[in-house]
LOLUM-746263 format. One line per field, with one value per residue (C-alpha): x, y, z; residue number from 1. Coordinates in nm, 4 decimals. Example, Ala and Ser with C-alpha at 12.3 -4.5 7.8 and 13.67 -1.06 7.14 Angstrom:
xx 1.2300,1.3670
yy -0.4500,-0.1060
zz 0.7800,0.7140
num 1,2
END
This chain:
xx -0.6129,-0.2474,-0.1278,0.1037,0.4071,0.2258,-0.0483,0.2080,0.3939,0.0694,-0.0148,0.3248,0.3400,0.4822,0.2082,0.4166,0.7054,0.9130,0.7984,1.0468,0.9974,1.0826,1.3851,1.5187,1.4729,1.6381,1.9207,1.9766,1.9955,2.2295,2.4591,2.4979,2.5434,2.8197,2.9957,3.0651,3.2220,2.8991,2.8050,2.7162,2.3918,2.5612,2.7539,2.4249,2.2763,2.5785,2.5458,2.1705,2.0665,1.7102,1.8495,2.1270,1.8818,1.6828,1.9963,2.1311,1.7996,1.8174,2.1692,2.0515,1.8175,1.8919,1.7362,1.3976,1.3462,1.6646,1.5578,1.2187,1.3827,1.6296,1.3466,1.1539,1.4618,1.5176,1.1524,1.1837,1.5007,1.3211,1.0332,1.2755,1.4638,1.1339,1.0421,1.3571,1.3065,0.9484,1.0904,1.3183,1.6337,1.8170,1.9236,2.0018,2.0404,2.4102,2.5823,2.9133,3.0580,3.0381,3.1244,2.7578,2.7599,2.4586,2.5273,2.3517,2.5600,2.5798,2.5733,2.2348,2.0848,1.8416,1.7203,1.9371,1.9530,1.6909,1.8479,1.5186,1.4846,1.3367,1.0088,0.9967,1.0576,0.7741,0.5461,0.6370,0.5579,0.2256,0.1295,0.2006,-0.0019,-0.3015,-0.3282,-0.2388,-0.5849,-0.5956,-0.3721,-0.2882,-0.0794,0.2953,0.2801,0.4360,0.7563,0.7719,0.7955,1.0632,1.2523,1.2783,1.3592,1.4624,1.4748,1.1246,0.9820,1.1813,1.0566,0.8982,0.5202,0.3761,0.0795,-0.2745,-0.3870,-0.6728,-0.7639,-0.7652,-0.7700,-0.9546,-0.9952,-0.8845,-1.1143,-1.2180,-0.9703,-1.1226,-1.0740,-0.7133,-0.6321,-0.7690,-0.6031,-0.2675,-0.3246,-0.4078,-0.1015,0.1266,0.0089,0.0142,-0.2039,-0.2829,-0.2588,-0.5565,-0.6853,-0.9834,-1.1755,-1.5095,-1.7468,-2.0830,-2.2732,-2.5137,-2.8395,-2.6956,-2.6458,-2.3971,-2.0552,-1.9652,-1.6257,-1.5177,-1.2184,-1.0832,-0.7812,-0.7316,-0.6821,-0.6629,-0.7974,-0.9741,-1.1408,-1.4917,-1.5959,-1.5061,-1.2161,-1.2951,-1.1025,-1.1690,-1.1160,-1.1789,-1.4231,-1.3067,-1.6455,-1.8381,-1.5563,-1.6299,-1.5139,-1.6620,-1.6131,-1.5886,-1.6055,-1.3166,-1.5005,-1.7317,-1.4387,-1.4009,-1.1362,-0.8022,-0.7228,-0.5207,-0.3322,-0.4683,-0.2167,-0.2092,-0.3563,-0.6743,-0.7568,-0.9306,-0.7721,-1.0081,-0.9360,-0.5589,-0.5782,-0.7772,-0.5174,-0.2386,-0.4221,-0.4724,-0.1073,0.0157,-0.2214,-0.4156,-0.7369,-0.8392,-0.5448,-0.5234,-0.7437,-0.9175,-1.0083,-1.1416,-1.3806,-1.5064,-1.5752,-1.7494,-1.9632,-2.0555,-2.1877,-2.3813,-2.6574,-2.9542,-3.2759,-3.5053,-3.7394,-3.4555,-3.3508,-3.7068,-3.7559,-3.4337,-3.5316,-3.8737,-3.7286,-3.4960,-3.7714,-4.0585,-4.1866,-4.1206,-3.7517,-3.5597,-3.7083,-3.3654,-3.0570,-2.6994,-2.4855,-2.3435,-2.0121,-1.8517,-1.6633,-1.2876,-1.0380,-0.9065,-0.5837,-0.5121,-0.4194,-0.0511,0.1484,0.5009,0.6690,0.4725,0.5777,0.9397,0.9395,0.7982,1.0511,1.3542,1.2419,1.1804,1.5365,1.6729,1.4633,1.5700,1.9381,1.9167,1.7582,1.8743,1.5428,1.1915,0.8829,0.6549,0.3611,0.5432,0.6057,0.2378,0.1297,0.3956,0.3319,-0.0403,-0.0109,-0.1594,0.0332,0.0374,0.1987,0.4552,0.5571,0.6130,0.8074,1.0358,1.0940,1.1766,1.4276,1.5958,1.6697,1.8130,2.1650,2.4092,2.7284,2.8164,2.5504,2.4634,2.5489,2.2079,2.0655,2.0558,1.7065,1.6524,1.4280,1.3620,0.9883,0.8090,0.7037,0.3463,0.0916,-0.0916,0.2254,0.3433,0.0153,-0.0327,0.3293,0.5611,0.3227,0.1917,0.5457,0.6177,0.9897,1.2023,1.3330,1.7051,1.8626,2.2360,2.4481,2.8139,2.7612,2.4245,2.4272,2.0490,2.0711,1.9064,1.5412,1.4913,1.3805,1.0162,0.7783,0.4858,0.2271,0.4482,0.5355,0.1762,0.0501,0.3064,0.2094,-0.1585,-0.0797,0.1171,-0.1565,-0.4137,-0.1916,-0.1592,-0.5357,-0.6431,-0.3727,-0.5359,-0.4104,-0.1701,-0.0059,0.0594,0.4336,0.3774,0.1705,0.4499,0.7075,0.4862,0.4803,0.8619,0.8880,0.6558,0.8911,1.1885,1.0022,0.9089,1.2775,1.3053,0.9758,0.8765,0.7552,0.4087,0.3650,0.4779,0.2309,-0.0509,0.0153,0.0224,-0.3119,-0.4919,-0.7576,-0.8292,-1.0621,-1.3875,-1.7313,-1.7911,-2.1044,-1.9065,-1.6271,-1.7925,-1.8991,-1.5550,-1.3870,-1.6111,-1.5331,-1.1594,-1.1714,-1.3537,-1.0988,-0.8047,-0.9499,-1.1010,-1.4503,-1.7983,-2.0394,-2.4153,-2.5541,-2.8858,-2.8510,-3.0519,-2.9513,-2.9723,-3.3313,-3.4390,-3.4742,-3.3937,-3.2215,-3.0311,-2.7165,-2.4103,-2.0999,-1.7293,-1.5434,-1.2018,-1.1234,-1.2195,-1.2668,-1.2353,-1.4126,-1.4567,-1.7046,-1.8067,-1.6484,-1.7378,-1.6815,-1.5895,-1.7182,-1.8392,-2.2121,-2.3470,-2.7035,-2.6219,-2.3459,-2.1205,-1.9065,-2.0850,-1.9912,-2.1680,-2.1613,-2.0784,-2.3304,-2.6082,-2.5258,-2.7977,-2.6845,-2.3714,-2.2850,-1.9532,-1.9648,-1.6241,-1.7096,-1.8039,-1.4725,-1.4533,-1.4784,-1.2647,-1.4850,-1.3869,-1.0151,-1.0489,-1.1721,-0.8276,-0.6797,-0.8393,-0.8456,-1.1550,-1.3836,-1.7612,-1.9407,-2.3050,-2.4292,-2.6162,-2.8959,-3.2148,-3.3972,-3.1590,-3.3105,-3.1332,-3.1354,-2.9925,-2.8852,-2.7763,-2.5376,-2.5440,-2.2167,-2.1658,-2.1979,-2.0448,-1.7399,-1.9689,-2.0817,-1.7823,-1.9052,-2.2148,-2.0149,-2.1233,-2.1409,-2.1647,-2.1352,-2.1367,-1.9978,-2.1484,-1.8739,-2.0331,-2.1397,-1.9449,-2.2678,-2.2400,-2.4974,-2.4419,-2.6156,-2.5930,-2.8136,-2.9468,-3.0646,-3.4174,-3.6369,-3.6466,-3.2672,-3.2890,-3.5602,-3.3674,-3.0434,-3.2121,-3.3939,-3.0682,-2.8972,-3.1464,-3.1568,-2.7904,-2.8836,-3.1727,-3.3307,-3.3752,-3.4887,-3.7127,-3.9714,-4.2146,-3.9432,-3.8783,-4.2491,-4.2390,-3.9438,-4.1244,-4.4313,-4.2238,-4.0561,-4.3987,-4.5072,-4.1903,-4.2392,-4.5980,-4.5015,-4.2136,-4.4553,-4.7016
yy -4.6087,-4.6081,-4.3002,-4.3250,-4.0992,-3.8400,-3.8008,-3.7606,-3.4965,-3.3081,-3.3080,-3.1610,-2.9065,-2.5610,-2.3159,-2.0530,-1.8318,-1.5477,-1.1912,-1.0419,-0.6839,-0.7762,-0.9817,-0.6981,-0.4290,-0.6327,-0.7454,-0.3808,-0.2770,-0.5629,-0.4935,-0.1266,-0.2004,-0.4464,-0.1752,0.1317,0.3016,0.2693,0.1219,0.2751,0.1886,-0.0625,-0.2203,-0.2682,-0.4344,-0.6655,-0.7581,-0.8189,-1.1195,-1.0005,-0.6781,-0.8613,-1.0887,-0.7897,-0.5981,-0.8925,-0.9184,-0.5444,-0.5766,-0.8257,-0.5642,-0.2727,0.0574,0.1595,-0.1805,-0.1331,0.2172,0.0893,-0.1974,0.0416,0.2773,-0.0175,-0.1292,0.2229,0.2456,-0.0842,0.0370,0.3580,0.1641,-0.0443,0.2639,0.4147,0.0917,0.1172,0.4854,0.4143,0.1584,0.4205,0.3058,0.6213,0.5819,0.9124,0.9892,1.0104,1.3087,1.3730,1.4650,1.1014,0.9456,0.8688,0.5976,0.4977,0.4489,0.3392,0.4474,0.1787,0.4397,0.5645,0.2198,0.0968,0.2572,0.4378,0.2995,0.4918,0.3758,0.2696,0.2576,-0.0487,0.1401,0.2439,-0.1156,-0.2310,0.0385,-0.0758,-0.4358,-0.3384,-0.1390,-0.4439,-0.6756,-0.4433,-0.5171,-0.8857,-0.9875,-0.7749,-0.6488,-0.2821,-0.2129,-0.2383,-0.2460,-0.5843,-0.5354,-0.1651,-0.2792,-0.5318,-0.2774,-0.0349,-0.3015,-0.6384,-0.8070,-0.6976,-1.0448,-1.1821,-0.9533,-1.1237,-1.1209,-0.8114,-1.0137,-1.0274,-0.7170,-0.5313,-0.3738,-0.5343,-0.3225,-0.5696,-0.3087,0.0470,0.0976,-0.0799,-0.1717,0.0985,0.3651,0.2727,0.2605,0.6112,0.7407,0.6199,0.7795,1.1129,1.0914,1.0234,1.3476,1.5471,1.8127,2.1597,2.0332,2.0507,1.7017,1.5503,1.2284,1.0649,1.0787,0.9143,1.1013,0.9317,0.8319,0.8905,0.6189,0.7936,0.9359,1.2925,1.4574,1.6660,1.9027,1.9825,2.0869,1.8402,2.0003,1.6926,1.3432,1.1829,0.8693,0.8639,0.5067,0.5743,0.7707,1.1234,1.3972,1.7575,1.9723,2.3028,2.2390,2.4424,2.4541,2.5559,2.7715,2.6287,2.3630,2.0135,1.6668,1.3528,0.9890,0.8030,0.4766,0.6766,0.7938,0.5809,0.5570,0.7337,1.0399,1.2700,1.5930,1.8752,2.0553,2.4362,2.4754,2.2965,2.5690,2.8986,3.2168,3.2180,2.8509,2.8950,3.1851,2.9683,2.6866,2.9375,3.0798,2.7307,2.6343,2.9551,2.8992,3.2177,3.0118,2.7366,2.7849,2.6277,2.3350,2.1483,1.8266,1.6610,1.9463,1.9618,1.5872,1.5950,1.8885,1.7574,1.4023,1.2839,1.5365,1.3134,1.3336,1.0347,1.1600,1.1720,0.8178,0.6877,0.8585,0.7063,0.3619,0.3873,0.4903,0.1910,-0.0572,0.0547,-0.2142,-0.5835,-0.5594,-0.7299,-1.0485,-1.2101,-1.1798,-1.1393,-1.4500,-1.4625,-1.6384,-1.7577,-1.4834,-1.5270,-1.3385,-1.1540,-0.9627,-0.6038,-0.5315,-0.4537,-0.2186,-0.2966,-0.0933,-0.2716,-0.6127,-0.5039,-0.3547,-0.6743,-0.8999,-0.6851,-0.6868,-1.0624,-1.1123,-0.9076,-1.1052,-1.4437,-1.3440,-1.2154,-1.5325,-1.8914,-2.0078,-1.8659,-2.0840,-2.0228,-1.9769,-1.6825,-1.5205,-1.5619,-1.3924,-1.1203,-1.0023,-1.0894,-1.2711,-1.5834,-1.9045,-1.8427,-1.5007,-1.6395,-1.8978,-1.6234,-1.4156,-1.7095,-1.7850,-1.4171,-1.4235,-1.7321,-1.5479,-1.2265,-1.1738,-1.1235,-1.0341,-1.2112,-1.4157,-1.6993,-1.6521,-1.6303,-1.6543,-2.0118,-2.0882,-2.4093,-2.6011,-2.4883,-2.4604,-2.6642,-2.4771,-2.6026,-2.4072,-2.7176,-2.8975,-2.5844,-2.5608,-2.9293,-3.0233,-2.7257,-2.5176,-2.8199,-2.9269,-2.5670,-2.6390,-2.3322,-2.1569,-2.0809,-1.8257,-1.8251,-1.5902,-1.5175,-1.1955,-1.0386,-0.7043,-0.6641,-0.7583,-0.4565,-0.3503,-0.0609,0.2847,0.2959,0.3307,0.5673,0.2932,0.1309,0.4615,0.5834,0.2483,0.2580,0.6149,0.5144,0.2129,0.4252,0.6900,0.4213,0.2826,0.6288,0.6777,0.3443,0.2933,0.2782,0.4860,0.2198,0.2023,0.5732,0.5049,0.3017,0.5836,0.8309,0.5988,0.5704,0.9501,0.9627,0.6906,0.8868,1.1830,0.9635,0.8036,1.1476,1.2088,0.9171,0.9376,1.1644,1.5097,1.4455,1.1401,1.3284,1.6086,1.3622,1.1830,1.5123,1.6149,1.2918,1.2861,0.9380,1.0477,0.8615,1.0182,1.2431,1.0547,0.7273,0.8527,0.8319,0.4708,0.3870,0.5329,0.3283,0.0079,0.0839,0.1504,-0.1789,-0.3696,-0.2073,-0.2522,-0.5984,-0.5163,-0.5620,-0.3172,-0.2872,-0.1878,-0.1194,-0.2522,-0.2421,-0.5086,-0.4952,-0.6227,-0.3419,-0.5671,-0.3997,-0.5755,-0.5041,-0.7041,-0.7348,-0.7834,-0.8351,-0.6617,-0.7987,-0.6375,-0.3497,-0.4511,-0.1857,-0.3314,-0.0859,0.1880,0.0128,-0.0383,-0.3456,-0.4493,-0.8159,-0.9459,-1.2351,-1.1787,-1.3030,-1.3012,-1.5196,-1.7080,-1.6814,-1.4596,-1.1693,-0.8606,-0.5334,-0.2410,0.0698,0.2901,0.0511,0.0786,0.3159,0.3327,0.2164,0.1945,0.0972,-0.1887,-0.1393,-0.3794,-0.6586,-0.8196,-1.0143,-1.3919,-1.6730,-1.7137,-1.3737,-1.4496,-1.7443,-1.5132,-1.3523,-1.6845,-1.6473,-1.3583,-1.3327,-1.0578,-1.0278,-1.2852,-1.3268,-1.6602,-1.8742,-2.1033,-2.2620,-1.9417,-1.7145,-1.5040,-1.5530,-1.2403,-1.1010,-0.7381,-0.4799,-0.2077,0.1139,0.2343,0.4800,0.2006,-0.0961,-0.1141,-0.1741,-0.5082,-0.6869,-0.5931,-0.8110,-1.1344,-1.2179,-1.5828,-1.5047,-1.1756,-0.9957,-0.6539,-0.4584,-0.3587,-0.0339,0.1127,-0.0739,-0.1620,-0.4908,-0.7668,-1.0245,-1.3184,-1.3363,-1.3950,-1.1996,-1.3091,-1.1710,-1.0006,-0.6915,-0.6712,-0.6575,-0.3910,-0.1668,-0.2062,-0.0912,0.1979,0.3238,0.2988,0.5364,0.3565,0.2612,-0.1005,-0.2637,-0.6037,-0.7981,-1.1260,-1.2334,-1.0166,-1.0166,-0.8683,-0.6030,-0.5126,-0.4940,-0.2533,-0.0259,-0.0200,0.0671,0.3478,0.4897,0.4841,0.6669,0.9274,0.9840,1.0311,1.2643,1.4873,1.5227
zz 2.2756,2.1737,1.9889,1.6927,1.6575,1.4477,1.7091,1.9849,1.7883,1.7280,2.0998,2.1932,1.9144,1.9936,2.0914,2.2714,2.1688,2.3086,2.2458,2.0023,2.1207,2.4806,2.3723,2.1545,2.4211,2.6973,2.4706,2.3724,2.7388,2.8221,2.5282,2.6257,2.9956,2.9020,2.6995,2.9203,2.6203,2.4254,2.0871,1.7540,1.5771,1.3468,1.6355,1.8212,1.5147,1.5156,1.8856,1.9066,1.6997,1.6260,1.4795,1.2948,1.1144,0.9880,0.8941,0.6950,0.5161,0.4405,0.3036,0.0441,-0.1024,-0.3356,-0.4356,-0.2925,-0.1315,0.0700,0.1740,0.2934,0.4825,0.6468,0.7471,0.8962,1.0913,1.2221,1.3274,1.5140,1.6841,1.7831,1.9422,2.1476,2.2713,2.3849,2.5646,2.7714,2.8468,2.9551,3.1980,3.3497,3.1710,3.0646,2.7009,2.5310,2.1631,2.0639,1.9032,1.7302,2.0708,2.1774,1.8405,1.7791,2.0445,2.2501,2.6213,2.9362,3.2334,3.4980,3.7733,3.6479,3.5950,3.8564,4.1753,4.4315,4.7830,4.9810,5.3095,5.4638,5.8374,6.0071,6.0580,5.6905,5.5791,5.8030,5.6587,5.3067,5.4002,5.5565,5.2461,5.0293,5.2527,5.2420,4.8704,4.8886,4.7652,4.4528,4.1759,4.1974,3.8889,3.9436,4.3242,4.3966,4.2017,4.2961,4.6594,4.5706,4.3603,4.6523,4.9095,4.7572,5.0998,5.1958,5.1321,5.4216,5.6964,5.9936,5.9967,6.1675,6.2884,6.1505,5.9675,6.1289,5.7956,5.4539,5.1398,4.9181,4.6457,4.5755,4.2793,3.9659,3.6938,3.4728,3.7403,3.8155,3.4448,3.3868,3.7037,3.5757,3.2356,3.3987,3.6200,3.3242,3.1614,3.4846,3.6446,3.5058,3.1466,2.9091,2.8245,2.6470,2.7049,2.6349,2.9316,3.0003,3.2713,3.5068,3.3408,2.9926,2.7353,2.5083,2.5789,2.4930,2.4583,2.7566,2.7499,3.0943,3.3005,3.5924,3.9336,4.1545,4.2134,4.5041,4.6316,4.7741,4.7083,4.3431,4.1975,4.0801,3.9034,4.0006,3.6902,3.5178,3.2315,2.9322,2.7551,3.0671,3.2096,3.5530,3.7954,3.7509,3.9008,3.6852,3.7971,3.6383,3.5715,3.3421,3.1305,2.8175,2.5502,2.5675,2.7772,2.5522,2.6125,2.3955,2.1722,2.2107,1.8613,1.9712,2.2267,2.1697,2.3001,2.5997,2.6758,2.6445,2.8909,3.1342,3.1139,3.1805,3.4823,3.6261,3.5654,3.7321,4.0291,3.9569,3.9652,4.2081,4.4388,4.6833,4.5702,4.8521,4.6712,4.9870,5.0633,4.7038,4.6940,5.0310,4.9162,4.5737,4.6067,4.3033,4.3520,4.2671,4.4688,4.5277,4.2565,4.0035,4.0915,4.0653,3.7289,3.5950,3.7231,3.5611,3.2251,3.2300,3.3212,3.1015,2.8662,2.8764,2.8057,2.5224,2.3791,2.3481,2.5626,2.4429,2.4625,2.8148,2.8679,3.1936,3.3701,3.3879,3.5969,3.2921,3.2710,3.1843,2.8277,2.8505,2.6373,2.5211,2.7957,3.0705,2.9425,2.9118,3.2617,3.4104,3.2381,3.3246,3.6878,3.6679,3.5409,3.8309,4.0808,3.9418,3.9368,4.2943,4.4335,4.4320,4.2931,4.2613,4.2298,3.9293,4.1691,4.3300,3.9909,3.8970,4.2195,4.2253,3.8696,3.8480,3.5158,3.3620,3.3143,2.9389,2.9888,3.2346,2.9734,2.7156,2.9680,3.0509,2.6843,2.6260,2.9126,2.7676,2.4410,2.5852,2.4500,2.7356,2.5523,2.2299,2.0503,2.1081,2.4779,2.6475,2.9968,3.1312,3.2630,3.4600,3.4481,3.0922,3.0239,2.7562,2.4418,2.4678,2.6784,2.7934,2.9023,3.0803,3.2739,3.3567,3.4217,3.4795,3.6928,3.8821,3.9736,4.0883,4.0930,4.1752,3.8632,3.8673,3.6326,3.5695,3.3613,3.3321,3.1422,3.2249,3.4009,3.4140,3.7791,3.9382,3.9433,3.7038,3.8091,3.9076,3.6158,3.6466,3.7170,3.9804,4.1442,4.1559,4.2873,4.5656,4.6585,4.6696,4.8889,5.1358,5.1456,5.2232,5.4999,5.6548,5.6471,5.7935,6.0576,6.4034,6.6936,6.8233,6.4782,6.4377,6.4326,6.1142,5.9617,6.0423,5.8851,5.5757,5.5478,5.5714,5.3071,5.0769,5.0893,4.9969,4.7056,4.5687,4.5064,4.2613,4.0716,3.7822,3.8874,3.7391,3.9652,4.2756,4.1966,4.1294,4.4593,4.6518,4.5000,4.5902,4.8571,4.9932,5.2698,5.3166,5.3073,5.6061,5.7166,5.7318,5.9532,6.3011,6.2376,6.1003,6.4091,6.6405,6.4516,6.4532,6.8270,6.8938,6.6861,6.8658,7.2162,7.1453,7.2626,7.1178,6.9559,6.9565,6.6166,6.4477,6.0932,5.7700,5.5193,5.1390,5.1509,5.3842,5.6885,6.0220,6.3106,6.6285,6.6863,6.9054,6.6945,6.7555,6.4676,6.3717,6.0349,5.8101,5.4470,5.1749,4.8720,4.5860,4.6819,5.0055,5.3481,5.5518,5.9108,5.9252,6.2550,6.4655,6.5027,6.8361,6.7029,6.4004,6.5828,6.2824,6.0604,5.8929,5.6886,5.7717,5.5289,5.7265,5.5435,5.6518,6.0218,6.1410,6.5041,6.6815,7.0533,7.2099,7.4616,7.6294,7.9115,7.6685,7.5637,7.2399,7.2692,7.1330,6.8236,6.6827,6.7180,6.4786,6.2013,6.1736,6.0650,5.7215,5.4771,5.2641,5.1446,5.1487,4.9363,4.8361,4.9762,4.7235,4.8398,4.7091,4.8008,4.6068,4.3292,3.9923,3.7756,3.4539,3.4902,3.2347,3.3502,3.1481,2.9931,3.2799,3.5380,3.3550,3.5823,3.8826,3.7406,3.8950,4.2455,4.1922,4.1505,3.7942,3.6940,3.3230,3.1379,2.8047,2.7102,2.4204,2.1782,2.0652,2.4000,2.6680,2.8539,3.0418,3.0960,3.3713,3.5343,3.9128,4.2166,4.5156,4.8578,4.8076,4.5479,4.7683,4.7511,4.3710,4.3800,4.6194,4.4253,4.1034,4.2703,4.4237,4.0829,3.9200,3.5861,3.5667,3.6548,3.4664,3.5324,3.2080,3.3644,3.5290,3.3560,3.6507,3.8738,3.6090,3.6196,4.0008,3.9918,3.7447,3.9709,4.2793,4.0855,3.9881,4.3535,4.4618,4.1881,4.2948,4.6603,4.5619,4.3676,4.6547
num 1,2,3,4,5,6,7,8,9,10,11,12,13,14,15,16,17,18,19,20,21,22,23,24,25,26,27,28,29,30,31,32,33,34,35,36,37,38,39,40,41,42,43,44,45,46,47,48,49,50,51,52,53,54,55,56,57,58,59,60,61,62,63,64,65,66,67,68,69,70,71,72,73,74,75,76,77,78,79,80,81,82,83,84,85,86,87,88,89,90,91,92,93,94,95,96,97,98,99,100,101,102,103,104,105,106,107,108,109,110,111,112,113,114,115,116,117,118,119,120,121,122,123,124,125,126,127,128,129,130,131,132,133,134,135,136,137,138,139,140,141,142,143,144,145,146,147,148,149,150,151,152,153,154,155,156,157,158,159,160,161,162,163,164,165,166,167,168,169,170,171,172,173,174,175,176,177,178,179,180,181,182,183,184,185,186,187,188,189,190,191,192,193,194,195,196,197,198,199,200,201,202,203,204,205,206,207,208,209,210,211,212,213,214,215,216,217,218,219,220,221,222,223,224,225,226,227,228,229,230,231,232,233,234,235,236,237,238,239,240,241,242,243,244,245,246,247,248,249,250,251,252,253,254,255,256,257,258,259,260,261,262,263,264,265,266,267,268,269,270,271,272,273,274,275,276,277,278,279,280,281,282,283,284,285,286,287,288,289,290,291,292,293,294,295,296,297,298,299,300,301,302,303,304,305,306,307,308,309,310,311,312,313,314,315,316,317,318,319,320,321,322,323,324,325,326,327,328,329,330,331,332,333,334,335,336,337,338,339,340,341,342,343,344,345,346,347,348,349,350,351,352,353,354,355,356,357,358,359,360,361,362,363,364,365,366,367,368,369,370,371,372,373,374,375,376,377,378,379,380,381,382,383,384,385,386,387,388,389,390,391,392,393,394,395,396,397,398,399,400,401,402,403,404,405,406,407,408,409,410,411,412,413,414,415,416,417,418,419,420,421,422,423,424,425,426,427,428,429,430,431,432,433,434,435,436,437,438,439,440,441,442,443,444,445,446,447,448,449,450,451,452,453,454,455,456,457,458,459,460,461,462,463,464,465,466,467,468,469,470,471,472,473,474,475,476,477,478,479,480,481,482,483,484,485,486,487,488,489,490,491,492,493,494,495,496,497,498,499,500,501,502,503,504,505,506,507,508,509,510,511,512,513,514,515,516,517,518,519,520,521,522,523,524,525,526,527,528,529,530,531,532,533,534,535,536,537,538,539,540,541,542,543,544,545,546,547,548,549,550,551,552,553,554,555,556,557,558,559,560,561,562,563,564,565,566,567,568,569,570,571,572,573,574,575,576,577,578,579,580,581,582,583,584,585,586,587,588,589,590,591,592,593,594,595,596,597,598,599,600,601,602,603,604,605,606,607,608,609,610,611,612,613,614,615,616,617,618,619,620,621,622,623,624,625,626,627,628,629,630,631,632,633,634,635,636,637,638,639,640,641,642,643,644,645,646,647,648
END
């Protein structure tokens, strides 16, 4: 069918636009960097077009309307200044001593040269590669900001360990919020304990954080006047610093004692996490499972929608930081493909289009002089996706006046992510790579000198050690990988089936709360993933060298997947609010999140019915089977049997 002109115009209508806040903030930074002598407030409003339009509109008003418009303009200006400061761009409030001029000193803009050694650059590259398969907030451009040429290092060879995940999105988000506030400061948050269906407010003083499958914060609980441990994926809402007026005299004294290291000093986070565990006996788990599965379950299910990758909700400062770094990257290179920008900044095509449009409107000196972006993107999301992204033609940015050509100082998310990545690298490096671990430690010390004090303290307090009972198995697997020999293992799979196998491990996969050995299994004659906590017995076979089949596994990088076959068991699961972040580990096909509670319902599949039963029994009521109903009944019966045997 032939389209007339009106139809064609409708199909190519504008659906995307620049983000005004990003354009204003970057234009403000550029204007001040171009004027070493500084600019007054009114001069800034003259230079930056988006301010000038509002100012001109204000000037047409009189009386109270003019006052309100001026207050609104000042508020907008204040937000943009804070955006830049949050990105690490030092913009101070002017005084009469400097003729009320705002300045950004070129010498203080961007990161100092850390003078990295070859070993430190390699450690930085290895840390980045460990997280190549997932988005750890701010890491990719933090690496580039510290070492812009890092992308061009020669390949260090196949990685023997792959950090597929360092925690759920919810955990990392809360970890970053805690780190922004800092340790030894009273905070409050909403917390849903295990087996509970409602969150309660907890008021604590954080002492340190650590990773044991999940992220935890070790803290002094103000209400209980005792030390407690909280799992970060069970924290909901905003973590807020408590003002002094919100504390009683006793609580204020406790905060002071913690801050002055009169209590809990020194804090051994690793030992506390190893000692604590979750503290639930089999009887407790069975009782929780039975409570969750009593009755026939809901008659109707919530509407489940296909799961999408989803992006983090970004605040204004995060968007501004990304775009200013993107500008610096594009100006430093002779062309960057859109696919590289999507991967480096972990954004959708729609967001990349808005970022590019924002860049194109940044004022470089005198309006309308703007950054020249080629090829210029279409203003329609669909055309951008189907034409611009498919072509993947390198984007070139030219400017005769822009001075936003350096990566900005590390933001708190980027700095913390980089510190986590280096800590992980230090922990997992095998014996033959100890020189890389040592270089990573040296690099950590250098980075501490350019990050906020709160981030340095948070990084120092972190414990990334694995559970004590996992460490002997992990060492055996690492040794077999390094020496290229086989292992004999006794293994219990998710369905409770026992087997003895000879495996040739090639990689260690860190996936959320679980660690897997990726290996060629001689028994199955194929690739398999073995969870380390399910290896009941392990024996080195130093005289059994690995075969050619295992070497081929290093050519691909993939994490553990649940195979789906005709015999798979389809289920609908509900995750309680305290366990909702775990839903992603079960590879949901469709999902639904309850607005009021945060509980999550998903559809997925398991290899066997027994695997479903055991998963629910281990969860102690945090995971509930909604469909099929007969499987729900079976789980309740198994829980009753376990309770009965526990009471004998």
